[in-house]
DRENDO-1510 file (C-alpha; in Angstrom, 1 decimal, always signed):
<recs>
REC; n; res; u; v; w
REC; 1; MET; +96.3; +58.5; +177.6 .
REC; 2; SER; +93.0; +59.8; +177.1 .
REC; 3; GLU; +93.7; +62.8; +179.3 .
REC; 4; TRP; +97.0; +63.4; +177.5 .
REC; 5; LYS; +97.0; +66.6; +174.9 .
REC; 6; ASP; +99.0; +67.0; +171.7 .
REC; 7; CYS; +100.2; +70.6; +171.9 .
REC; 8; ARG; +103.0; +72.9; +170.9 .
REC; 9; LEU; +105.3; +74.0; +173.6 .
REC; 10; GLY; +104.7; +77.3; +173.0 .
REC; 11; GLU; +101.5; +77.2; +174.4 .
REC; 12; PHE; +103.0; +76.8; +177.9 .
REC; 13; VAL; +106.5; +78.5; +177.6 .
REC; 14; GLU; +107.6; +82.2; +176.8 .
REC; 15; SER; +110.8; +83.6; +175.8 .
REC; 16; ILE; +111.7; +86.5; +178.2 .
REC; 17; SER; +113.7; +89.5; +176.7 .
REC; 18; GLU; +113.8; +92.0; +179.6 .
REC; 19; THR; +116.4; +94.5; +179.7 .
REC; 20; TYR; +118.3; +95.3; +182.6 .
REC; 21; LYS; +119.3; +98.9; +183.3 .
REC; 22; PHE; +122.5; +99.0; +185.1 .
REC; 23; LYS; +123.2; +101.2; +187.9 .
REC; 24; PRO; +126.6; +102.9; +188.0 .
REC; 25; GLY; +129.2; +100.7; +189.5 .
REC; 26; GLU; +126.4; +97.9; +190.4 .
REC; 27; GLU; +127.9; +94.6; +191.0 .
REC; 28; VAL; +126.2; +92.2; +188.6 .
REC; 29; ILE; +126.5; +88.2; +187.9 .
REC; 30; PHE; +127.0; +87.8; +184.0 .
REC; 31; LEU; +126.1; +84.6; +182.4 .
REC; 32; ASN; +127.2; +83.8; +178.7 .
REC; 33; THR; +126.8; +80.5; +177.1 .
REC; 34; SER; +130.1; +79.2; +178.5 .
REC; 35; ASP; +128.9; +79.8; +182.3 .
REC; 36; ILE; +126.2; +77.0; +181.9 .
REC; 37; LEU; +126.7; +73.3; +181.2 .
REC; 38; PHE; +124.7; +70.4; +181.3 .
REC; 39; GLY; +122.2; +72.0; +183.8 .
REC; 40; LYS; +124.8; +73.6; +186.1 .
REC; 41; VAL; +125.4; +77.4; +186.6 .
REC; 42; LEU; +129.2; +77.7; +186.4 .
REC; 43; ASN; +130.0; +81.3; +187.2 .
REC; 44; LYS; +128.9; +82.7; +190.6 .
REC; 45; ASN; +131.5; +85.9; +190.6 .
REC; 46; PRO; +130.3; +89.3; +190.9 .
REC; 47; GLU; +131.7; +91.9; +188.2 .
REC; 48; ASN; +131.5; +95.7; +188.0 .
REC; 49; SER; +128.6; +96.7; +185.7 .
REC; 50; ALA; +130.9; +99.1; +183.7 .
REC; 51; GLN; +133.2; +96.3; +182.7 .
REC; 52; LEU; +130.6; +93.8; +181.3 .
REC; 53; PRO; +130.2; +93.1; +177.5 .
REC; 54; GLY; +127.4; +94.7; +175.4 .
REC; 55; GLN; +125.3; +91.3; +175.3 .
REC; 56; ALA; +125.0; +91.4; +179.0 .
REC; 57; LYS; +121.1; +92.3; +178.9 .
REC; 58; LYS; +118.7; +90.0; +180.1 .
REC; 59; ARG; +117.1; +89.7; +183.3 .
REC; 60; ILE; +116.2; +86.4; +184.9 .
REC; 61; GLN; +114.5; +85.2; +188.1 .
REC; 62; LYS; +114.1; +81.9; +190.0 .
REC; 63; GLY; +112.0; +79.1; +188.0 .
REC; 64; ASP; +113.9; +80.2; +184.3 .
REC; 65; PHE; +115.4; +77.8; +182.2 .
REC; 66; LEU; +118.5; +79.2; +180.3 .
REC; 67; PHE; +118.9; +77.5; +176.8 .
REC; 68; SER; +121.7; +78.4; +174.4 .
REC; 69; GLU; +121.0; +79.3; +170.8 .
REC; 70; ILE; +124.3; +78.0; +169.7 .
REC; 71; ARG; +125.1; +74.5; +169.1 .
REC; 72; PRO; +122.2; +73.0; +171.1 .
REC; 73; ALA; +123.7; +69.5; +171.4 .
REC; 74; ASN; +126.5; +71.1; +173.4 .
REC; 75; GLY; +124.6; +71.0; +176.5 .
REC; 76; ARG; +124.6; +74.6; +177.5 .
REC; 77; TYR; +121.4; +75.0; +179.4 .
REC; 78; ALA; +120.6; +75.4; +183.3 .
REC; 79; TYR; +117.8; +75.6; +185.6 .
REC; 80; ILE; +117.8; +78.8; +187.8 .
REC; 81; ASP; +116.7; +77.1; +191.1 .
REC; 82; PHE; +117.8; +79.9; +193.3 .
REC; 83; GLU; +117.2; +83.4; +193.9 .
REC; 84; ALA; +118.7; +85.4; +190.9 .
REC; 85; GLN; +118.2; +89.4; +191.2 .
REC; 86; LYS; +121.9; +90.2; +190.8 .
REC; 87; TYR; +122.2; +88.0; +187.6 .
REC; 88; VAL; +122.2; +89.3; +184.1 .
REC; 89; VAL; +122.8; +86.9; +181.0 .
REC; 90; SER; +123.7; +87.1; +177.5 .
REC; 91; THR; +121.6; +87.9; +174.3 .
REC; 92; LYS; +122.9; +84.3; +173.1 .
REC; 93; LEU; +120.8; +82.7; +175.9 .
REC; 94; MET; +117.2; +82.3; +175.8 .
REC; 95; VAL; +115.5; +82.6; +178.8 .
REC; 96; LEU; +112.4; +80.1; +178.9 .
REC; 97; ARG; +109.7; +80.6; +181.4 .
REC; 98; CYS; +106.8; +78.1; +182.0 .
REC; 99; ASN; +103.1; +78.9; +182.5 .
REC; 100; LYS; +101.0; +77.3; +185.3 .
REC; 101; ASN; +100.1; +74.7; +183.0 .
REC; 102; ILE; +103.3; +73.0; +182.6 .
REC; 103; ASP; +105.7; +71.8; +185.6 .
REC; 104; VAL; +109.2; +73.3; +185.0 .
REC; 105; ASN; +110.9; +69.9; +185.7 .
REC; 106; PHE; +108.8; +68.1; +183.4 .
REC; 107; PHE; +109.7; +70.8; +180.7 .
REC; 108; ARG; +113.2; +70.8; +181.6 .
REC; 109; LEU; +113.1; +66.8; +180.9 .
REC; 110; PHE; +111.5; +66.8; +177.5 .
REC; 111; LEU; +113.6; +69.9; +176.2 .
REC; 112; THR; +117.2; +68.3; +177.4 .
REC; 113; SER; +116.3; +64.8; +176.2 .
REC; 114; ASN; +118.1; +63.5; +174.1 .
REC; 115; GLU; +115.8; +63.2; +171.4 .
REC; 116; THR; +114.9; +67.0; +171.5 .
REC; 117; LEU; +118.6; +67.9; +171.4 .
REC; 118; ASP; +119.4; +65.9; +168.6 .
REC; 119; TYR; +116.4; +67.4; +166.8 .
REC; 120; LEU; +117.2; +70.9; +167.6 .
REC; 121; GLN; +120.8; +70.3; +166.7 .
REC; 122; MET; +119.7; +69.1; +163.5 .
REC; 123; ILE; +117.7; +72.4; +162.8 .
REC; 124; ALA; +120.6; +74.4; +163.7 .
REC; 125; GLU; +123.0; +72.3; +161.3 .
REC; 126; ASP; +120.6; +72.7; +158.6 .
REC; 127; ARG; +120.6; +76.5; +158.9 .
REC; 128; SER; +124.4; +76.9; +159.2 .
REC; 129; ALA; +127.0; +74.2; +159.4 .
REC; 130; THR; +129.4; +76.6; +160.4 .
REC; 131; PHE; +127.5; +78.4; +163.2 .
REC; 132; PRO; +124.6; +76.1; +164.3 .
REC; 133; GLN; +122.2; +78.3; +165.7 .
REC; 134; ILE; +118.1; +78.1; +166.7 .
REC; 135; THR; +115.7; +80.7; +167.8 .
REC; 136; PHE; +112.8; +80.3; +170.1 .
REC; 137; ASP; +110.5; +79.7; +167.1 .
REC; 138; HIS; +112.2; +76.2; +166.7 .
REC; 139; ILE; +111.5; +75.7; +170.8 .
REC; 140; SER; +108.0; +77.1; +170.7 .
REC; 141; SER; +107.0; +74.8; +167.6 .
REC; 142; LEU; +108.1; +71.5; +169.2 .
REC; 143; GLU; +105.3; +69.2; +169.6 .
REC; 144; ILE; +104.5; +67.6; +172.9 .
REC; 145; THR; +101.9; +65.2; +174.4 .
REC; 146; LEU; +101.2; +67.0; +177.6 .
REC; 147; PRO; +99.6; +65.1; +180.4 .
REC; 148; PRO; +97.8; +66.3; +183.3 .
REC; 149; LEU; +100.0; +68.5; +185.8 .
REC; 150; ALA; +99.9; +65.9; +188.5 .
REC; 151; THR; +101.2; +63.3; +186.1 .
REC; 152; GLN; +103.9; +65.6; +185.0 .
REC; 153; LYS; +104.7; +66.2; +188.7 .
REC; 154; ALA; +104.8; +62.3; +189.2 .
REC; 155; ILE; +107.1; +61.8; +186.2 .
REC; 156; ALA; +109.5; +64.5; +187.2 .
REC; 157; GLU; +109.7; +63.1; +190.9 .
REC; 158; VAL; +110.8; +59.6; +189.4 .
REC; 159; LEU; +113.3; +61.1; +187.2 .
REC; 160; SER; +114.3; +63.5; +189.7 .
REC; 161; SER; +115.2; +60.6; +192.2 .
REC; 162; LEU; +117.3; +58.7; +189.6 .
REC; 163; ASP; +119.0; +62.1; +189.0 .
REC; 164; ASP; +119.8; +62.7; +192.8 .
REC; 165; LYS; +121.3; +59.1; +192.7 .
REC; 166; ILE; +123.5; +59.9; +189.7 .
REC; 167; ASP; +124.4; +63.2; +191.2 .
REC; 168; LEU; +125.6; +61.5; +194.6 .
REC; 169; LEU; +127.8; +59.2; +192.5 .
REC; 170; HIS; +129.5; +62.3; +190.5 .
REC; 171; ARG; +130.0; +63.8; +193.9 .
REC; 172; GLN; +131.7; +61.0; +195.5 .
REC; 173; ASN; +133.9; +61.0; +192.3 .
REC; 174; LYS; +134.8; +64.5; +192.5 .
REC; 175; THR; +135.6; +64.1; +196.2 .
REC; 176; LEU; +138.0; +60.9; +195.4 .
REC; 177; GLU; +139.6; +62.9; +192.1 .
REC; 178; GLN; +140.1; +66.0; +194.8 .
REC; 179; MET; +141.8; +63.6; +197.1 .
REC; 180; ALA; +144.4; +62.4; +194.4 .
REC; 181; GLU; +144.7; +65.7; +192.8 .
REC; 182; THR; +145.9; +67.2; +196.0 .
REC; 183; LEU; +148.4; +64.3; +196.5 .
REC; 184; PHE; +149.3; +64.7; +192.8 .
REC; 185; ARG; +150.0; +68.7; +193.4 .
REC; 186; GLN; +152.1; +68.1; +196.3 .
REC; 187; TRP; +154.3; +65.2; +195.0 .
REC; 188; PHE; +154.6; +66.6; +191.1 .
REC; 189; VAL; +153.9; +70.6; +191.4 .
REC; 190; GLU; +154.8; +71.7; +195.0 .
REC; 191; GLU; +158.1; +69.3; +195.4 .
REC; 192; ALA; +158.9; +69.4; +191.6 .
REC; 193; GLU; +162.7; +69.2; +191.1 .
REC; 194; GLU; +164.6; +71.5; +188.8 .
REC; 195; ASP; +166.5; +68.8; +187.2 .
REC; 196; TRP; +163.4; +66.7; +185.8 .
REC; 197; GLU; +163.9; +66.8; +182.2 .
REC; 198; GLU; +161.0; +68.2; +179.9 .
REC; 199; GLY; +159.5; +65.6; +177.6 .
REC; 200; PHE; +156.1; +65.7; +175.8 .
REC; 201; LEU; +152.4; +64.1; +176.3 .
REC; 202; GLY; +152.8; +62.1; +173.4 .
REC; 203; ASP; +155.7; +60.3; +174.7 .
REC; 204; VAL; +153.5; +58.5; +177.6 .
REC; 205; ILE; +150.2; +58.1; +176.0 .
REC; 206; ASN; +148.5; +55.9; +173.4 .
REC; 207; ILE; +146.0; +57.5; +171.0 .
REC; 208; TYR; +143.3; +55.3; +169.7 .
REC; 209; ASP; +141.6; +58.0; +167.6 .
REC; 210; ASN; +141.6; +55.9; +164.4 .
REC; 211; LYS; +139.2; +53.1; +166.0 .
REC; 212; ARG; +136.2; +55.8; +166.4 .
REC; 213; ILE; +133.4; +55.4; +164.4 .
REC; 214; PRO; +130.7; +58.0; +164.2 .
REC; 215; LEU; +126.9; +57.1; +164.1 .
REC; 216; SER; +123.9; +59.1; +162.9 .
REC; 217; LYS; +121.1; +59.5; +165.0 .
REC; 218; MET; +119.2; +57.3; +162.6 .
REC; 219; GLU; +121.9; +54.9; +162.6 .
REC; 220; ARG; +121.9; +54.6; +166.6 .
REC; 221; ASP; +117.8; +54.5; +166.7 .
REC; 222; LYS; +118.3; +51.0; +164.8 .
REC; 223; MET; +120.9; +49.7; +167.5 .
REC; 224; LYS; +118.5; +49.7; +170.8 .
REC; 225; SER; +117.8; +45.7; +171.2 .
REC; 226; GLY; +119.4; +43.8; +173.6 .
REC; 227; THR; +122.4; +44.9; +175.7 .
REC; 228; LEU; +123.3; +48.6; +175.4 .
REC; 229; TYR; +126.7; +50.4; +175.6 .
REC; 230; PRO; +127.4; +53.8; +176.2 .
REC; 231; TYR; +127.8; +56.0; +173.1 .
REC; 232; TYR; +130.3; +59.0; +174.0 .
REC; 233; GLY; +130.6; +62.5; +172.5 .
REC; 234; ALA; +133.2; +65.5; +173.3 .
REC; 235; ALA; +131.6; +65.9; +176.7 .
REC; 236; LYS; +129.3; +63.6; +177.7 .
REC; 237; ILE; +127.4; +60.1; +176.9 .
REC; 238; MET; +125.0; +61.0; +174.0 .
REC; 239; ASP; +123.3; +57.8; +173.5 .
REC; 240; TYR; +123.4; +54.1; +174.4 .
REC; 241; VAL; +123.7; +51.5; +171.3 .
REC; 242; ASN; +123.8; +47.7; +171.4 .
REC; 243; GLU; +127.3; +47.3; +170.1 .
REC; 244; TYR; +130.8; +48.4; +171.2 .
REC; 245; ILE; +134.2; +49.3; +169.5 .
REC; 246; PHE; +136.3; +49.8; +173.1 .
REC; 247; ASP; +136.6; +47.6; +175.9 .
REC; 248; GLY; +138.7; +48.4; +178.8 .
REC; 249; GLU; +139.6; +51.8; +180.9 .
REC; 250; TYR; +140.4; +54.8; +178.7 .
REC; 251; ILE; +140.8; +58.8; +179.3 .
REC; 252; LEU; +138.2; +60.8; +176.7 .
REC; 253; LEU; +139.5; +64.4; +176.1 .
REC; 254; GLY; +137.3; +66.4; +173.8 .
REC; 255; GLU; +138.7; +67.2; +170.4 .
REC; 256; ASP; +136.4; +69.8; +168.7 .
REC; 257; GLY; +133.1; +71.6; +170.1 .
REC; 258; THR; +133.1; +71.2; +174.0 .
REC; 259; VAL; +137.0; +71.1; +174.5 .
REC; 260; GLN; +137.5; +73.3; +177.5 .
REC; 261; THR; +136.1; +74.2; +180.9 .
REC; 262; GLU; +135.3; +77.7; +182.4 .
REC; 263; GLU; +138.9; +77.5; +184.1 .
REC; 264; GLY; +140.6; +76.6; +180.9 .
REC; 265; TYR; +141.0; +72.6; +181.7 .
REC; 266; PRO; +140.3; +70.1; +179.1 .
REC; 267; VAL; +136.9; +68.2; +179.1 .
REC; 268; LEU; +137.6; +64.8; +180.0 .
REC; 269; GLN; +135.8; +61.7; +180.7 .
REC; 270; TYR; +136.6; +58.5; +182.2 .
REC; 271; ALA; +135.2; +55.4; +180.1 .
REC; 272; THR; +135.0; +51.9; +181.5 .
REC; 273; GLY; +134.1; +48.5; +180.4 .
REC; 274; LYS; +132.3; +48.4; +176.5 .
REC; 275; PHE; +131.6; +51.5; +174.8 .
REC; 276; TRP; +131.6; +53.3; +171.6 .
REC; 277; VAL; +133.0; +56.8; +170.9 .
REC; 278; ASN; +132.1; +59.2; +167.9 .
REC; 279; ASN; +134.8; +61.4; +166.3 .
REC; 280; HIS; +134.6; +64.3; +168.6 .
REC; 281; THR; +136.7; +63.1; +171.6 .
REC; 282; HIS; +140.4; +61.6; +171.7 .
REC; 283; VAL; +140.8; +58.2; +173.2 .
REC; 284; ILE; +143.7; +57.9; +175.4 .
REC; 285; THR; +145.2; +55.4; +177.5 .
REC; 286; ALA; +148.7; +55.8; +179.7 .
REC; 287; LYS; +152.1; +53.9; +178.8 .
REC; 288; LYS; +153.6; +52.5; +181.8 .
REC; 289; PRO; +155.1; +53.1; +184.4 .
REC; 290; TYR; +152.3; +55.8; +184.4 .
REC; 291; ASN; +148.6; +54.5; +184.8 .
REC; 292; ASN; +145.3; +56.3; +183.4 .
REC; 293; PHE; +144.8; +57.8; +186.7 .
REC; 294; PHE; +148.2; +59.6; +186.8 .
REC; 295; ILE; +147.6; +61.0; +183.3 .
REC; 296; TRP; +144.0; +62.1; +184.5 .
REC; 297; ASN; +145.5; +64.0; +187.5 .
REC; 298; PHE; +148.0; +65.7; +185.2 .
REC; 299; LEU; +145.2; +66.8; +183.0 .
REC; 300; SER; +142.5; +67.8; +184.8 .
REC; 301; LYS; +144.2; +70.9; +186.3 .
REC; 302; LEU; +146.1; +71.9; +182.8 .
REC; 303; ASN; +145.5; +75.0; +181.2 .
REC; 304; ILE; +145.0; +74.0; +177.5 .
REC; 305; THR; +144.1; +77.5; +176.1 .
REC; 306; ASN; +147.3; +77.6; +174.2 .
REC; 307; VAL; +146.5; +74.3; +172.2 .
REC; 308; ILE; +143.1; +74.9; +171.0 .
REC; 309; THR; +142.8; +75.9; +167.3 .
REC; 310; GLY; +139.8; +77.1; +165.6 .
REC; 311; ALA; +137.7; +80.6; +166.1 .
REC; 312; VAL; +134.3; +79.3; +165.3 .
REC; 313; GLN; +134.6; +75.6; +166.1 .
REC; 314; PRO; +137.3; +75.2; +168.8 .
REC; 315; LYS; +139.5; +72.1; +168.4 .
REC; 316; ILE; +142.6; +70.3; +170.0 .
REC; 317; ASN; +144.3; +68.5; +167.3 .
REC; 318; GLN; +146.3; +65.4; +167.8 .
REC; 319; ALA; +149.5; +67.2; +166.9 .
REC; 320; ASN; +149.1; +69.7; +169.4 .
REC; 321; LEU; +147.7; +67.0; +172.2 .
REC; 322; LYS; +151.1; +65.2; +171.7 .
REC; 323; ALA; +153.2; +68.4; +171.7 .
REC; 324; ILE; +152.0; +69.2; +175.4 .
REC; 325; GLY; +154.8; +69.4; +177.6 .
REC; 326; PHE; +155.0; +66.8; +180.1 .
REC; 327; PRO; +158.0; +66.4; +182.5 .
REC; 328; LYS; +160.1; +63.0; +182.9 .
REC; 329; TYR; +158.9; +62.1; +186.6 .
REC; 330; PRO; +161.3; +59.9; +188.6 .
REC; 331; VAL; +159.7; +56.3; +187.9 .
REC; 332; HIS; +160.0; +55.5; +191.5 .
REC; 333; LYS; +157.9; +58.4; +192.6 .
REC; 334; VAL; +155.3; +57.6; +189.9 .
REC; 335; GLU; +154.9; +54.0; +191.0 .
REC; 336; GLU; +154.5; +55.0; +194.5 .
REC; 337; PHE; +151.7; +57.4; +193.5 .
REC; 338; ASN; +150.1; +54.6; +191.6 .
REC; 339; GLU; +150.2; +52.4; +194.6 .
REC; 340; THR; +149.0; +55.0; +197.1 .
REC; 341; THR; +146.2; +56.0; +194.8 .
REC; 342; SER; +145.2; +52.6; +193.7 .
REC; 343; GLU; +142.1; +52.3; +196.1 .
REC; 344; LEU; +140.9; +55.7; +195.2 .
REC; 345; PHE; +141.1; +54.9; +191.5 .
REC; 346; GLN; +139.2; +51.5; +192.1 .
REC; 347; LYS; +136.2; +53.1; +193.8 .
REC; 348; VAL; +136.3; +55.8; +190.8 .
REC; 349; ASN; +135.9; +53.1; +188.5 .
REC; 350; LEU; +133.1; +51.3; +190.4 .
REC; 351; ASN; +131.2; +54.5; +190.6 .
REC; 352; THR; +131.8; +55.2; +187.1 .
REC; 353; ASN; +130.2; +51.6; +186.1 .
REC; 354; GLN; +127.5; +52.3; +188.6 .
REC; 355; LEU; +126.8; +55.9; +186.7 .
REC; 356; ASN; +126.6; +54.1; +183.4 .
REC; 357; ILE; +124.2; +51.7; +184.4 .
REC; 358; LEU; +121.8; +54.4; +186.1 .
REC; 359; SER; +122.4; +56.9; +183.0 .
REC; 360; ASN; +121.4; +54.2; +180.8 .
REC; 361; LEU; +118.3; +53.5; +182.9 .
REC; 362; ARG; +117.3; +57.2; +183.2 .
REC; 363; ASP; +118.0; +57.6; +179.2 .
REC; 364; THR; +116.2; +54.8; +178.5 .
REC; 365; ILE; +112.9; +55.6; +180.4 .
REC; 366; LEU; +112.7; +59.1; +180.1 .
REC; 367; PRO; +111.2; +59.3; +176.5 .
REC; 368; LYS; +108.9; +56.4; +177.2 .
REC; 369; LEU; +107.8; +58.3; +180.7 .
REC; 370; ILE; +107.3; +61.9; +178.8 .
REC; 371; SER; +105.6; +60.4; +176.0 .
REC; 372; GLY; +103.2; +58.0; +177.9 .
REC; 373; GLU; +104.5; +54.7; +176.8 .
REC; 374; ILE; +105.4; +54.1; +180.2 .
REC; 375; LYS; +102.1; +55.1; +182.3 .
REC; 376; ILE; +102.9; +56.5; +186.1 .
REC; 377; LYS; +100.3; +56.9; +188.7 .
REC; 378; ALA; +100.1; +60.7; +189.8 .
REC; 379; LYS; +99.8; +61.1; +193.6 .
REC; 380; SER; +96.4; +62.0; +195.4 .
REC; 381; ALA; +95.6; +65.4; +196.3 .
</recs>
């Protein structure tokens, strides 16, 4: 640890605010806070510069890191790993650029760790509970113990190998879900019968929101010994704790905060095994003859814009969730779908369990690697 130095992040990272001057009729790809999520850029559709909002101003380039000023814990961040000449971003997104003394992947791991995001969220909420927001000053003042550049790269490489495995499982599940979605759309959308009666989603699901128990960061930090279980928030696993309140297979649907994808669909997670849930996501299971996979397929491509309330903090309340229209599908057709997709469902569950194990491992060793508690030897030049 003798070569590790206590620093402030501002010594190695700057905030870029270069204003872009549009040419008349120029095609530009605009990124707002809603266009990035958990490291991914969601929008790649060019727009005419004349139609862009006034906050479309900042230039970006390959190697930049985008980070939302609003609600840091909501995961609105992304690394630009592609040529980005046509991109311009909102003034509500920080454009963070590293200098040569910090590895951008090491910086990314530090800034998006649960500990850092929780800390920034706490600062944001202290400033305003209604509109939690941070500035670059809060990021630049973060204290970091920085190893030599070669060690930074070695640590980032170890975590990247885990990220690659996690990403592979996510992509496999995406493919499996798309296969089931294709069948669902064919049987229950394209071949829908006019005489199918209308019902409500509340008729075919159980909701277990009354069993949810939120835990503060301080409470979670005291629950780290022994076997750890996922602690879910509205859009992702927020932490791991040594107790659980649910055991089984459940659909989680974001209740407030991050509740809707860019396409207008609900934010869904599939939770299996033992886990804990905070109070920002609905906890759902299907009623027979439906199974969870059927309900998941129904919800995954359902536009929920009209059931969201709250101008500042988007919310899907339980009454609106139950009132979503749900056709009374023929029982024999539902049972046939369940049987046909059962192998896909089992594979998704297996992948999800493995994802939880790998994600737990990653989130456990990440703070220990970037703090030097677990030492790693840099590769020889």
